[in-house]
VEXLO-260992 format. One record per atom (N, C-alpha, C): residue number from 0; residue in three letters; atom name; x, y, z. Coordinates in steps of 0.1 Angstrom, whole numbers. Layout:
// residues N
+-----+-----+------+-------+-------+-------+
:   n : res : atom :    px :    py :    pz :
+-----+-----+------+-------+-------+-------+
: NUM : ALA :   CA :     X :     Y :     Z :
...
+-----+-----+------+-------+-------+-------+
***
This chain:
// residues 94
+-----+-----+------+-------+-------+-------+
:   n : res : atom :    px :    py :    pz :
+-----+-----+------+-------+-------+-------+
:   0 : UNK :    N :  1591 :   645 :  1103 :
:   0 : UNK :   CA :  1587 :   656 :  1112 :
:   0 : UNK :    C :  1586 :   668 :  1104 :
:   1 : UNK :    N :  1594 :   674 :  1097 :
:   1 : UNK :   CA :  1594 :   685 :  1088 :
:   1 : UNK :    C :  1584 :   683 :  1078 :
:   2 : UNK :    N :  1582 :   671 :  1071 :
:   2 : UNK :   CA :  1571 :   671 :  1061 :
:   2 : UNK :    C :  1556 :   674 :  1068 :
:   3 : UNK :    N :  1555 :   664 :  1081 :
:   3 : UNK :   CA :  1540 :   669 :  1087 :
:   3 : UNK :    C :  1538 :   683 :  1090 :
:   4 : UNK :    N :  1550 :   691 :  1094 :
:   4 : UNK :   CA :  1549 :   703 :  1097 :
:   4 : UNK :    C :  1545 :   714 :  1085 :
:   5 : UNK :    N :  1551 :   711 :  1074 :
:   5 : UNK :   CA :  1550 :   716 :  1062 :
:   5 : UNK :    C :  1535 :   713 :  1057 :
:   6 : UNK :    N :  1530 :   699 :  1058 :
:   6 : UNK :   CA :  1516 :   697 :  1052 :
:   6 : UNK :    C :  1506 :   702 :  1062 :
:   7 : UNK :    N :  1507 :   703 :  1073 :
:   7 : UNK :   CA :  1497 :   709 :  1083 :
:   7 : UNK :    C :  1496 :   724 :  1081 :
:   8 : UNK :    N :  1507 :   730 :  1079 :
:   8 : UNK :   CA :  1507 :   746 :  1076 :
:   8 : UNK :    C :  1500 :   747 :  1063 :
:   9 : UNK :    N :  1503 :   740 :  1054 :
:   9 : UNK :   CA :  1495 :   741 :  1038 :
:   9 : UNK :    C :  1482 :   738 :  1041 :
:  10 : UNK :    N :  1479 :   727 :  1048 :
:  10 : UNK :   CA :  1462 :   726 :  1048 :
:  10 : UNK :    C :  1455 :   734 :  1055 :
:  11 : UNK :    N :  1462 :   739 :  1067 :
:  11 : UNK :   CA :  1457 :   749 :  1076 :
:  11 : UNK :    C :  1453 :   765 :  1069 :
:  12 : UNK :    N :  1463 :   768 :  1059 :
:  12 : UNK :   CA :  1465 :   779 :  1050 :
:  12 : UNK :    C :  1455 :   779 :  1041 :
:  13 : UNK :    N :  1453 :   767 :  1034 :
:  13 : UNK :   CA :  1444 :   766 :  1024 :
:  13 : UNK :    C :  1429 :   767 :  1030 :
:  14 : UNK :    N :  1429 :   759 :  1042 :
:  14 : UNK :   CA :  1413 :   760 :  1046 :
:  14 : UNK :    C :  1411 :   774 :  1051 :
:  15 : UNK :    N :  1420 :   781 :  1058 :
:  15 : UNK :   CA :  1416 :   794 :  1065 :
:  15 : UNK :    C :  1413 :   805 :  1050 :
:  16 : UNK :    N :  1423 :   803 :  1042 :
:  16 : UNK :   CA :  1419 :   810 :  1030 :
:  16 : UNK :    C :  1405 :   810 :  1022 :
:  17 : UNK :    N :  1401 :   796 :  1022 :
:  17 : UNK :   CA :  1388 :   793 :  1016 :
:  17 : UNK :    C :  1378 :   797 :  1026 :
:  18 : UNK :    N :  1377 :   798 :  1035 :
:  18 : UNK :   CA :  1368 :   802 :  1047 :
:  18 : UNK :    C :  1367 :   816 :  1046 :
:  19 : UNK :    N :  1377 :   823 :  1043 :
:  19 : UNK :   CA :  1380 :   840 :  1043 :
:  19 : UNK :    C :  1372 :   842 :  1029 :
:  20 : UNK :    N :  1376 :   836 :  1018 :
:  20 : UNK :   CA :  1372 :   839 :  1005 :
:  20 : UNK :    C :  1354 :   837 :  1007 :
:  21 : UNK :    N :  1350 :   824 :  1012 :
:  21 : UNK :   CA :  1337 :   823 :  1013 :
:  21 : UNK :    C :  1330 :   836 :  1019 :
:  22 : UNK :    N :  1334 :   837 :  1031 :
:  22 : UNK :   CA :  1328 :   848 :  1038 :
:  22 : UNK :    C :  1327 :   860 :  1032 :
:  23 : UNK :    N :  1340 :   865 :  1024 :
:  23 : UNK :   CA :  1340 :   877 :  1019 :
:  23 : UNK :    C :  1329 :   876 :  1006 :
:  24 : UNK :    N :  1330 :   866 :  1000 :
:  24 : UNK :   CA :  1321 :   865 :   988 :
:  24 : UNK :    C :  1305 :   866 :   991 :
:  25 : UNK :    N :  1302 :   860 :  1003 :
:  25 : UNK :   CA :  1289 :   859 :  1009 :
:  25 : UNK :    C :  1287 :   874 :  1013 :
:  26 : UNK :    N :  1294 :   881 :  1020 :
:  26 : UNK :   CA :  1293 :   895 :  1023 :
:  26 : UNK :    C :  1291 :   903 :  1014 :
:  27 : UNK :    N :  1298 :   903 :  1002 :
:  27 : UNK :   CA :  1295 :   911 :   993 :
:  27 : UNK :    C :  1282 :   909 :   982 :
:  28 : UNK :    N :  1279 :   895 :   981 :
:  28 : UNK :   CA :  1263 :   894 :   977 :
:  28 : UNK :    C :  1256 :   899 :   986 :
:  29 : UNK :    N :  1253 :   898 :  1000 :
:  29 : UNK :   CA :  1245 :   904 :  1006 :
:  29 : UNK :    C :  1244 :   919 :  1006 :
:  30 : UNK :    N :  1256 :   927 :  1004 :
:  30 : UNK :   CA :  1258 :   940 :  1004 :
:  30 : UNK :    C :  1250 :   945 :   990 :
:  31 : UNK :    N :  1254 :   936 :   979 :
:  31 : UNK :   CA :  1247 :   941 :   965 :
:  31 : UNK :    C :  1232 :   939 :   967 :
:  32 : UNK :    N :  1229 :   929 :   972 :
:  32 : UNK :   CA :  1212 :   926 :   974 :
:  32 : UNK :    C :  1206 :   938 :   980 :
:  33 : UNK :    N :  1214 :   943 :   991 :
:  33 : UNK :   CA :  1207 :   952 :  1001 :
:  33 : UNK :    C :  1207 :   965 :   989 :
:  34 : UNK :    N :  1217 :   969 :   985 :
:  34 : UNK :   CA :  1219 :   980 :   977 :
:  34 : UNK :    C :  1206 :   981 :   966 :
:  35 : UNK :    N :  1205 :   967 :   961 :
:  35 : UNK :   CA :  1195 :   965 :   950 :
:  35 : UNK :    C :  1181 :   967 :   955 :
:  36 : UNK :    N :  1180 :   964 :   969 :
:  36 : UNK :   CA :  1167 :   967 :   975 :
:  36 : UNK :    C :  1164 :   979 :   981 :
:  37 : UNK :    N :  1173 :   985 :   984 :
:  37 : UNK :   CA :  1173 :  1000 :   986 :
:  37 : UNK :    C :  1169 :  1009 :   975 :
:  38 : UNK :    N :  1176 :  1004 :   963 :
:  38 : UNK :   CA :  1173 :  1012 :   948 :
:  38 : UNK :    C :  1158 :  1008 :   946 :
:  39 : UNK :    N :  1155 :   996 :   947 :
:  39 : UNK :   CA :  1142 :   994 :   942 :
:  39 : UNK :    C :  1133 :  1001 :   950 :
:  40 : UNK :    N :  1131 :  1002 :   965 :
:  40 : UNK :   CA :  1122 :  1012 :   975 :
:  40 : UNK :    C :  1125 :  1023 :   969 :
:  41 : UNK :    N :  1138 :  1031 :   969 :
:  41 : UNK :   CA :  1138 :  1046 :   965 :
:  41 : UNK :    C :  1131 :  1048 :   952 :
:  42 : UNK :    N :  1131 :  1040 :   941 :
:  42 : UNK :   CA :  1127 :  1042 :   929 :
:  42 : UNK :    C :  1109 :  1040 :   931 :
:  43 : UNK :    N :  1104 :  1031 :   939 :
:  43 : UNK :   CA :  1090 :  1028 :   943 :
:  43 : UNK :    C :  1087 :  1044 :   949 :
:  44 : UNK :    N :  1093 :  1046 :   960 :
:  44 : UNK :   CA :  1088 :  1061 :   965 :
:  44 : UNK :    C :  1087 :  1072 :   957 :
:  45 : UNK :    N :  1097 :  1075 :   949 :
:  45 : UNK :   CA :  1097 :  1084 :   937 :
:  45 : UNK :    C :  1085 :  1084 :   929 :
:  46 : UNK :    N :  1083 :  1071 :   925 :
:  46 : UNK :   CA :  1072 :  1068 :   914 :
:  46 : UNK :    C :  1059 :  1072 :   919 :
:  47 : UNK :    N :  1057 :  1067 :   932 :
:  47 : UNK :   CA :  1043 :  1068 :   940 :
:  47 : UNK :    C :  1040 :  1083 :   945 :
:  48 : UNK :    N :  1053 :  1091 :   947 :
:  48 : UNK :   CA :  1051 :  1105 :   950 :
:  48 : UNK :    C :  1046 :  1114 :   935 :
:  49 : UNK :    N :  1054 :  1109 :   928 :
:  49 : UNK :   CA :  1052 :  1116 :   917 :
:  49 : UNK :    C :  1037 :  1113 :   908 :
:  50 : UNK :    N :  1032 :  1101 :   912 :
:  50 : UNK :   CA :  1019 :  1097 :   907 :
:  50 : UNK :    C :  1007 :  1103 :   917 :
:  51 : UNK :    N :  1012 :  1108 :   927 :
:  51 : UNK :   CA :  1001 :  1111 :   939 :
:  51 : UNK :    C :   997 :  1100 :   946 :
:  52 : UNK :    N :  1003 :  1090 :   947 :
:  52 : UNK :   CA :   999 :  1080 :   956 :
:  52 : UNK :    C :  1003 :  1081 :   970 :
:  53 : UNK :    N :   992 :  1077 :   979 :
:  53 : UNK :   CA :   996 :  1080 :   993 :
:  53 : UNK :    C :  1008 :  1073 :   997 :
:  54 : UNK :    N :  1014 :  1072 :  1013 :
:  54 : UNK :   CA :  1023 :  1064 :  1018 :
:  54 : UNK :    C :  1018 :  1053 :  1026 :
:  55 : UNK :    N :  1024 :  1042 :  1025 :
:  55 : UNK :   CA :  1021 :  1030 :  1029 :
:  55 : UNK :    C :  1021 :  1030 :  1041 :
:  56 : UNK :    N :  1010 :  1026 :  1050 :
:  56 : UNK :   CA :  1009 :  1028 :  1064 :
:  56 : UNK :    C :  1015 :  1019 :  1072 :
:  57 : UNK :    N :  1022 :  1010 :  1068 :
:  57 : UNK :   CA :  1030 :  1001 :  1076 :
:  57 : UNK :    C :  1044 :  1000 :  1072 :
:  58 : UNK :    N :  1054 :  1009 :  1074 :
:  58 : UNK :   CA :  1067 :  1012 :  1067 :
:  58 : UNK :    C :  1075 :   996 :  1073 :
:  59 : UNK :    N :  1071 :   991 :  1081 :
:  59 : UNK :   CA :  1079 :   980 :  1088 :
:  59 : UNK :    C :  1078 :   967 :  1080 :
:  60 : UNK :    N :  1065 :   969 :  1071 :
:  60 : UNK :   CA :  1063 :   957 :  1063 :
:  60 : UNK :    C :  1061 :   961 :  1050 :
:  61 : UNK :    N :  1073 :   958 :  1043 :
:  61 : UNK :   CA :  1074 :   962 :  1027 :
:  61 : UNK :    C :  1072 :   950 :  1021 :
:  62 : UNK :    N :  1072 :   938 :  1023 :
:  62 : UNK :   CA :  1071 :   928 :  1017 :
:  62 : UNK :    C :  1062 :   928 :  1005 :
:  63 : UNK :    N :  1049 :   934 :  1004 :
:  63 : UNK :   CA :  1041 :   937 :   994 :
:  63 : UNK :    C :  1049 :   942 :   980 :
:  64 : UNK :    N :  1056 :   951 :   985 :
:  64 : UNK :   CA :  1067 :   957 :   973 :
:  64 : UNK :    C :  1076 :   950 :   967 :
:  65 : UNK :    N :  1082 :   940 :   973 :
:  65 : UNK :   CA :  1092 :   933 :   967 :
:  65 : UNK :    C :  1089 :   915 :   965 :
:  66 : UNK :    N :  1079 :   914 :   972 :
:  66 : UNK :   CA :  1074 :   898 :   968 :
:  66 : UNK :    C :  1064 :   897 :   957 :
:  67 : UNK :    N :  1056 :   906 :   954 :
:  67 : UNK :   CA :  1046 :   904 :   944 :
:  67 : UNK :    C :  1048 :   911 :   928 :
:  68 : UNK :    N :  1044 :   905 :   920 :
:  68 : UNK :   CA :  1043 :   909 :   905 :
:  68 : UNK :    C :  1042 :   924 :   905 :
:  69 : UNK :    N :  1049 :   930 :   895 :
:  69 : UNK :   CA :  1045 :   945 :   893 :
:  69 : UNK :    C :  1031 :   950 :   892 :
:  70 : UNK :    N :  1025 :   943 :   886 :
:  70 : UNK :   CA :  1010 :   946 :   883 :
:  70 : UNK :    C :  1002 :   944 :   898 :
:  71 : UNK :    N :  1006 :   937 :   908 :
:  71 : UNK :   CA :  1000 :   937 :   919 :
:  71 : UNK :    C :  1004 :   944 :   931 :
:  72 : UNK :    N :  1016 :   954 :   929 :
:  72 : UNK :   CA :  1022 :   960 :   937 :
:  72 : UNK :    C :  1013 :   972 :   944 :
:  73 : UNK :    N :  1011 :   974 :   956 :
:  73 : UNK :   CA :  1003 :   984 :   960 :
:  73 : UNK :    C :  1006 :   999 :   955 :
:  74 : UNK :    N :   995 :  1005 :   954 :
:  74 : UNK :   CA :   996 :  1018 :   946 :
:  74 : UNK :    C :   996 :  1027 :   961 :
:  75 : UNK :    N :  1011 :  1028 :   965 :
:  75 : UNK :   CA :  1017 :  1037 :   978 :
:  75 : UNK :    C :  1031 :  1036 :   975 :
:  76 : UNK :    N :  1035 :  1045 :   982 :
:  76 : UNK :   CA :  1049 :  1049 :   986 :
:  76 : UNK :    C :  1052 :  1037 :   996 :
:  77 : UNK :    N :  1063 :  1028 :   994 :
:  77 : UNK :   CA :  1064 :  1018 :  1005 :
:  77 : UNK :    C :  1072 :  1023 :  1016 :
:  78 : UNK :    N :  1081 :  1033 :  1017 :
:  78 : UNK :   CA :  1090 :  1038 :  1028 :
:  78 : UNK :    C :  1093 :  1050 :  1031 :
:  79 : UNK :    N :  1083 :  1060 :  1033 :
:  79 : UNK :   CA :  1087 :  1075 :  1033 :
:  79 : UNK :    C :  1088 :  1076 :  1048 :
:  80 : UNK :    N :  1098 :  1078 :  1054 :
:  80 : UNK :   CA :  1098 :  1080 :  1071 :
:  80 : UNK :    C :  1094 :  1095 :  1074 :
:  81 : UNK :    N :  1095 :  1103 :  1067 :
:  81 : UNK :   CA :  1092 :  1118 :  1069 :
:  81 : UNK :    C :  1078 :  1124 :  1061 :
:  82 : UNK :    N :  1069 :  1113 :  1062 :
:  82 : UNK :   CA :  1059 :  1117 :  1054 :
:  82 : UNK :    C :  1049 :  1129 :  1060 :
:  83 : UNK :    N :  1052 :  1131 :  1074 :
:  83 : UNK :   CA :  1043 :  1143 :  1080 :
:  83 : UNK :    C :  1049 :  1155 :  1078 :
:  84 : UNK :    N :  1061 :  1158 :  1075 :
:  84 : UNK :   CA :  1070 :  1169 :  1072 :
:  84 : UNK :    C :  1065 :  1172 :  1055 :
:  85 : UNK :    N :  1063 :  1161 :  1049 :
:  85 : UNK :   CA :  1062 :  1166 :  1037 :
:  85 : UNK :    C :  1047 :  1167 :  1033 :
:  86 : UNK :    N :  1039 :  1166 :  1045 :
:  86 : UNK :   CA :  1022 :  1164 :  1043 :
:  86 : UNK :    C :  1018 :  1155 :  1032 :
:  87 : UNK :    N :  1022 :  1143 :  1032 :
:  87 : UNK :   CA :  1018 :  1131 :  1025 :
:  87 : UNK :    C :  1006 :  1125 :  1030 :
:  88 : UNK :    N :   997 :  1121 :  1023 :
:  88 : UNK :   CA :   985 :  1113 :  1027 :
:  88 : UNK :    C :   990 :  1097 :  1032 :
:  89 : UNK :    N :   985 :  1092 :  1042 :
:  89 : UNK :   CA :   985 :  1080 :  1044 :
:  89 : UNK :    C :   976 :  1070 :  1040 :
:  90 : UNK :    N :   982 :  1059 :  1034 :
:  90 : UNK :   CA :   969 :  1048 :  1025 :
:  90 : UNK :    C :   962 :  1041 :  1035 :
:  91 : UNK :    N :   948 :  1038 :  1030 :
:  91 : UNK :   CA :   941 :  1031 :  1041 :
:  91 : UNK :    C :   949 :  1017 :  1042 :
:  92 : UNK :    N :   949 :  1010 :  1053 :
:  92 : UNK :   CA :   953 :   998 :  1056 :
:  92 : UNK :    C :   949 :   989 :  1047 :
:  93 : UNK :    N :   959 :   981 :  1042 :
:  93 : UNK :   CA :   956 :   970 :  1030 :
:  93 : UNK :    C :   957 :   956 :  1037 :
+-----+-----+------+-------+-------+-------+
***
């Protein structure tokens, strides 16, 4: 009976540790991907404003900025939420 108890404890501890490690690793990867996406959008916003491009008309749809090759990215700032305060033009709906 002691052996069973020790075996069950080890198995359970090992399983719990593996699950926690997987979830923590997955969470870390998702956090890093989110930071990369935010940095990419921020850089695209700065580049667009400095280049004089208008603001993207649909800030809830940023997929054209992250799914297309660089040469096919729209010439607009993808996600400037205070464009009215900055007096920036809005791009024609593409």
